[in-house]
C-alpha positions in Angstrom: -79.7 -42.7 29.7 -78.3 -45.2 27.4 -78.4 -49.0 28.4 -74.6 -49.1 28.1 -74.3 -46.3 30.6 -76.3 -48.0 33.3 -74.1 -49.2 36.0 -74.5 -52.9 36.5 -73.4 -54.7 39.9 -70.9 -56.8 37.9 -69.2 -53.7 36.5 -69.4 -52.0 39.9 -67.5 -54.9 41.4 -65.0 -55.4 38.7 -64.5 -52.1 36.9 -66.3 -50.7 34.0 -63.6 -51.5 31.2 -64.0 -52.8 27.8 -62.9 -56.3 28.6 -65.4 -56.4 31.7 -68.2 -55.2 29.3 -67.4 -57.8 26.8 -67.4 -60.6 29.5 -70.7 -59.3 31.0 -72.2 -59.3 27.5 -71.0 -62.8 26.8 -72.0 -64.1 30.3 -75.4 -62.8 29.8 -75.9 -64.4 26.4 -73.9 -67.4 26.9 -76.4 -69.8 25.2 -76.3 -67.7 22.2 -73.7 -67.1 19.3 -72.7 -63.6 18.4 -70.9 -61.9 15.6 -67.9 -59.5 16.5 -70.2 -56.5 15.5 -73.0 -57.7 17.8 -70.6 -58.3 20.6 -69.1 -54.8 20.2 -72.4 -53.2 20.1 -73.9 -55.2 22.9 -70.9 -54.3 25.1 -71.2 -50.8 24.2 -67.6 -50.6 22.9 -66.3 -49.9 19.4 -65.0 -52.7 17.1 -61.5 -51.4 17.1 -61.3 -51.9 20.7 -62.7 -55.3 20.6 -60.3 -56.2 18.0 -57.5 -55.2 20.2 -58.4 -57.7 22.9 -59.9 -60.4 20.7 -56.7 -62.4 20.1 -55.9 -62.4 23.8 -59.5 -63.7 24.6 -59.0 -66.4 22.0 -55.6 -67.4 23.3 -57.1 -67.7 26.7 -59.9 -69.9 25.1 -62.7 -67.7 26.7 -64.4 -67.5 23.4 -65.0 -70.2 20.7 -66.0 -70.0 17.1 -69.3 -71.7 16.6 -70.1 -71.3 12.9 -70.2 -69.1 10.0 -73.1 -67.3 8.3 -72.0 -66.0 5.0 -68.9 -63.9 5.7 -69.9 -63.4 9.3 -68.0 -65.6 11.9 -70.1 -66.3 15.1 -68.6 -66.9 18.6 -69.8 -67.6 22.0 -68.4 -67.9 25.5 -66.5 -71.0 25.9 -68.4 -72.8 28.8 -66.1 -75.8 28.7 -63.1 -73.6 29.9 -62.5 -74.2 33.5 -62.0 -70.5 34.3 -65.1 -69.7 32.3 -67.1 -72.1 34.3 -66.0 -70.3 37.4 -66.9 -67.0 35.8 -70.3 -68.1 35.0 -71.0 -69.4 38.6 -69.7 -66.1 40.0 -71.7 -64.1 37.5 -75.0 -66.1 38.4 -74.4 -65.6 41.9 -73.8 -62.0 41.6 -76.9 -61.6 39.5 -79.0 -63.8 42.0 -77.9 -61.7 45.1 -78.6 -58.4 43.2 -82.2 -59.7 42.1 -82.8 -61.0 45.9 -81.7 -57.5 47.3 -84.0 -55.7 44.8 -86.9 -57.9 45.8 -86.3 -57.2 49.5 -86.2 -53.4 48.8 -89.6 -53.6 47.0 -91.1 -55.7 49.7 -89.9 -53.2 52.3 -91.2 -50.4 50.2 -94.7 -52.0 50.0 -95.1 -52.5 53.7 
């Protein structure tokens, strides 16, 4: 099974669409900057699909350009955006609940 085929709690709750996959990838790696190719690969979508939604994400200020390395432009999640702050908080809460539930399941199995 490919990592991208693994159903995460975030995708289970919000749908397994290319945009949700990109958001999930950027939320997970929000401290890092990424090339467009890395984002597409990390989200498990093709570059053409990412390019189709890229301008919309830029206009919504969800992503921000951080720097250039050679010909590659790098981007990251715009954590200064009010909506993104809410998404980050929600994502972290979902991950924490999922982690706590998995921990509880393991504890029950051990007993």
